[in-house]
MARLUMFI-203225 format. One line per 10 residues: their letters; for each residue y, x, z of N, C-alpha, C, CB. Coordinates in steps of 0.05 Angstrom, whole numbers, plus 5000, padded with zeros to 4 digits. Atoms other than C-alpha are relative to their C-alpha. Glycine has a CB too. Layout:
REM MARLUMFI-203225
a> Y,X,Z,Y,X,Z,Y,X,Z,Y,X,Z  ...
***
This chain:
REM MARLUMFI-203225
xxxxxxxxxx> 4976,5009,4996,5004,5005,5003,5025,5011,4991,5001,4997,5020  4973,4989,5003,5069,5023,4979,5020,4983,5025,5010,4995,4965  4970,5005,4986,5131,5020,5031,5011,5020,4989,5005,5001,5034  4975,4987,5010,5192,5034,5020,5014,4990,5033,5016,4985,4964  4991,4999,4972,5236,5062,5079,5027,5003,4996,4988,5023,5018  4978,5004,5005,5306,5058,5081,5009,5030,5009,5011,4975,5014  4993,4963,4991,5306,5144,5118,5000,5009,4977,4976,5021,5018  4992,4978,5018,5326,5198,5083,4986,5018,4992,5015,5012,5008  5022,4985,5002,5271,5237,5053,4999,5028,4985,4983,4984,4988  4987,4972,5011,5306,5291,5013,5025,5007,5004,4999,5002,4974
xxxxxxxxxx> 4975,4984,5004,5358,5338,5003,5017,4988,4982,4995,5027,4991  4983,5013,5022,5424,5316,4973,5003,5024,4979,5030,4988,5012  4987,4981,5009,5452,5367,4917,5018,5017,5010,5008,4994,4985  4987,4968,4982,5503,5403,4957,4985,5012,5020,5027,4998,5017  5021,4982,4975,5456,5418,5010,4985,5019,4987,4975,4981,5017  5010,4987,5015,5411,5445,4959,5026,5022,4990,4986,4982,4981  4981,4987,5014,5469,5484,4926,5014,5020,5021,5020,4981,4987  4998,4985,4973,5495,5506,4995,4992,5026,5004,4986,4987,5018  5033,4989,4993,5424,5536,5014,4998,5017,4978,4971,4976,5000  5000,4978,5021,5425,5577,4944,5020,5014,5008,5004,4992,4971
xxxxxxxxxx> 4964,4969,4987,5498,5607,4969,4984,5016,5012,5032,4990,5032  5005,4987,4975,5467,5621,5031,4981,5032,4992,4980,4974,5021  5025,4983,5015,5407,5655,4999,5005,5023,4977,4982,4979,4984  4996,4975,5016,5433,5696,4940,5018,5013,5013,5007,4997,4973  4985,4981,4992,5489,5720,4984,4986,5012,5022,5026,4992,5007  5020,4991,4979,5436,5744,5037,4994,5028,4984,4971,4977,5007  5008,4980,5018,5403,5779,4982,5015,5019,4986,4989,4990,4984  4979,4976,5011,5461,5813,4946,5017,5019,5022,5025,4985,4981  4997,4977,4981,5475,5845,5016,4975,5018,5012,5013,4988,5024  5025,4982,4989,5401,5871,5029,5002,5027,4975,4963,4978,5000
xxxxxxxxxx> 4999,4988,5018,5404,5896,4964,5026,5018,4988,4992,4983,4988  4971,4989,4994,5478,5924,4971,4994,5026,5021,5022,4973,5016  5007,4983,4986,5453,5960,5033,4981,5021,4993,4993,4990,5017  5018,4974,5006,5390,5992,5001,5018,5025,4982,4970,4989,4980  4995,4989,5020,5432,6018,4939,5020,5017,5023,5009,4983,4972  4975,4983,4992,5488,6047,4989,4983,5021,5021,5028,4980,5016  5010,4970,4973,5439,6091,5044,4982,5015,4977,4972,4989,5038  5019,4982,5026,5395,6115,4970,5024,5027,4992,4993,4974,4962  4986,4978,5016,5462,6153,4944,5009,5019,5016,5023,4991,4984  4999,4981,4986,5470,6195,5005,4968,5009,5005,5018,4994,5023
xxxxxxxxxx> 5024,4981,5001,5402,6215,5015,4997,5016,4980,4979,4988,5000  4995,4985,5025,5408,6237,4937,5010,5020,5009,5016,4989,4981  4986,4979,4986,5464,6274,4957,4991,5022,5007,5008,4993,5021  5009,4977,4980,5431,6312,5018,4980,5016,4987,4986,4989,5028  5024,4986,5012,5373,6327,4973,5010,5022,4979,4979,4976,4985  4980,4988,5016,5420,6353,4921,5008,5026,5013,5024,4981,4995  4992,4973,4975,5452,6402,4973,4985,5012,5009,5011,4995,5023  5021,4986,4980,5390,6424,5004,4990,5013,4964,4972,4972,5027  5000,4987,5020,5375,6444,4929,4998,5013,4991,5004,5001,4994  4986,4988,5007,5424,6476,4913,5005,5024,5020,5018,4985,4994
xxxxxxxxxx> 5003,4976,4977,5424,6519,4982,4971,5016,4991,4998,4985,5036  5024,4996,5010,5354,6530,4964,5001,5025,4984,4992,4978,4986  4996,4976,5026,5370,6564,4898,5020,5021,5004,5011,4986,4971  4988,4975,4994,5422,6607,4922,4996,5018,5018,5018,4997,5002  5014,4986,4983,5383,6629,4974,4978,5017,4974,4986,4978,5025  5022,4987,5018,5337,6649,4920,5011,5017,4980,4983,4979,4986  4989,4985,5012,5383,6683,4883,5011,5026,5012,5015,4987,4990  5004,4989,4982,5402,6715,4934,4980,5024,5010,5000,4983,5009  5017,4989,4990,5341,6740,4959,4983,5019,4974,4987,4979,5016  5003,4982,5018,5326,6760,4884,5019,5025,4992,4997,4985,4982
xxxxxxxxxx> 4983,4988,5008,5379,6802,4879,4994,5027,5024,5029,4980,4998  5019,4985,4980,5364,6834,4945,4968,5020,4993,4992,4975,5017  5025,4988,5013,5295,6852,4913,5008,5017,4984,4983,4983,4987  4994,4973,5025,5325,6895,4861,5013,5028,5004,5019,4991,4978  4993,4997,4989,5362,6934,4905,4989,5027,4999,5001,4984,5013  5018,4972,5003,5352,7010,4884,5019,5020,4984,4969,4997,4982  4974,4985,5005,5398,7071,4868,5006,4996,4967,4997,5035,5009  4994,5011,5027,5387,7054,4797,5015,4977,4990,4981,4995,4992  4989,5018,5012,5405,6992,4795,5028,4991,5009,4984,4982,4998  4974,4994,4984,5466,7003,4844,5017,5002,4983,5002,5022,5019
xxxxxxxxxx> 4983,4985,5012,5496,7045,4796,4994,4995,4969,4997,5029,5011  4998,5007,5037,5478,7012,4725,5024,4981,4999,4969,4980,4982  4971,5019,5006,5540,6995,4691,4992,4974,4980,5027,5023,4980  5003,5028,5015,5507,6936,4658,4979,4983,5017,4989,5004,4966  5019,5012,4991,5457,6912,4703,5012,4977,5023,4981,5021,5010  4992,5032,4979,5457,6848,4758,5030,5007,5023,4964,4992,5028  4986,4988,4984,5495,6891,4810,5028,5004,4986,4986,5023,5008  4966,4993,5021,5564,6909,4761,5012,4971,5011,4997,5001,4950  4986,5023,5000,5620,6871,4783,5014,4979,4978,5014,5007,5013  4995,5014,5016,5639,6811,4759,4986,4969,4999,4998,5015,4981
xxxxxxxxxx> 5014,5041,4990,5617,6729,4758,4965,5006,4969,5046,4951,4978  5025,4996,5006,5543,6730,4725,4978,4973,5001,4992,5021,5018  5008,5026,4995,5500,6672,4711,4967,5009,5012,5003,4979,4969  5021,5005,4981,5447,6645,4759,4971,5009,4988,5001,4970,5006  5019,5002,5013,5395,6627,4702,4991,5038,4994,5010,4978,4974  4995,4975,5004,5396,6709,4689,4977,5009,5021,5032,5010,5004  5019,4997,4982,5361,6724,4752,4977,4982,5001,5011,5000,5021  5027,5017,4990,5315,6666,4766,4987,4992,4975,5008,4970,5019  5017,5000,5033,5292,6657,4684,5003,4972,4998,4962,5010,4997  4992,5028,5004,5298,6579,4704,5008,4984,5018,4984,4986,4990
xxxxxxxxxx> 4980,5018,4983,5339,6530,4738,4976,4984,5015,5026,4979,4980  5022,5022,4982,5296,6480,4793,5020,4973,4987,5001,5004,5047  4983,5035,5001,5308,6405,4775,5016,4993,5005,4994,4981,5009  4972,5015,4987,5372,6371,4782,5016,5023,5004,4998,4982,5030  4974,4980,5008,5408,6439,4779,5008,5019,4976,5000,5017,5018  4992,5010,5016,5442,6440,4729,5022,5047,4984,5019,4963,5018  4992,4976,5003,5478,6516,4727,5017,5016,5028,5016,4997,4975  4986,4983,4983,5511,6567,4762,5007,5027,5000,4990,4999,5017  4988,4970,5006,5544,6635,4771,4993,5018,5031,5042,4999,4992  4982,4987,4969,5548,6688,4826,5013,5027,4993,4977,5008,5029
xxxxxxxxxx> 4984,4982,5008,5600,6745,4828,4995,5022,5018,5026,4991,4998  5006,4970,4974,5599,6816,4856,5033,5008,4997,4969,5038,4985  4975,4981,5003,5650,6854,4877,4996,5022,5029,5035,4979,5002  5012,4977,4980,5651,6919,4914,5025,4995,5023,4998,5038,4983  4977,5009,4975,5681,6913,4987,5012,5023,5009,4988,4986,5029  4990,4973,5002,5701,6990,4980,4987,5015,5023,5031,5001,5001  5012,4978,4981,5656,7021,5029,4974,5003,4984,4995,4990,5035  5018,4995,4999,5598,7029,4988,4983,4979,4997,4998,5012,5016  5013,5017,4994,5585,6964,4992,5004,4977,4984,5004,4997,5023  4992,5014,5015,5578,6896,4949,5007,4975,5010,4986,5001,4982
xxxxxxxx> 4997,5030,4997,5598,6823,4960,4990,4990,4976,5030,4990,5004  5001,5011,5030,5568,6771,4924,4995,4965,5021,4966,5018,4972  4997,5035,4994,5580,6690,4922,4995,4994,4987,5019,4984,5004  5003,5011,5029,5541,6651,4886,5005,4956,5002,4958,5015,4986  4999,5024,5003,5555,6584,4859,4986,4978,4983,5020,5000,4997  5022,5013,5009,5506,6537,4845,5009,4961,4995,4975,5008,5027  4986,5020,5010,5529,6471,4805,4973,4976,5000,5016,5009,4969  5014,5018,5000,5486,6408,4810,5007,4971,4990,4992,5000,5021
***
């Protein structure tokens, strides 16, 4: 038997639209939060890769120190700017390039400044 009730059994169109807007807003906030937390993590990862690459350049140069290399007029220890790819052979993923600059410190020493770009 079918009965007709005068009570409200469904949602109105306005209630459905308001609920959809609330759900959509919540989803957008969640996705925006996730996107904003991923970028700093990526930047930190790239800074760490750049620091490790710089350390590798310095370690490689330190391993090449000998009397002939130190005094070689065209070697890796000559004053001026040099490409880090010349020392490492290949760059790690995400590292786009970089240089190292050698300067004499005036006391038979050398100062090396490494710049890594990512």
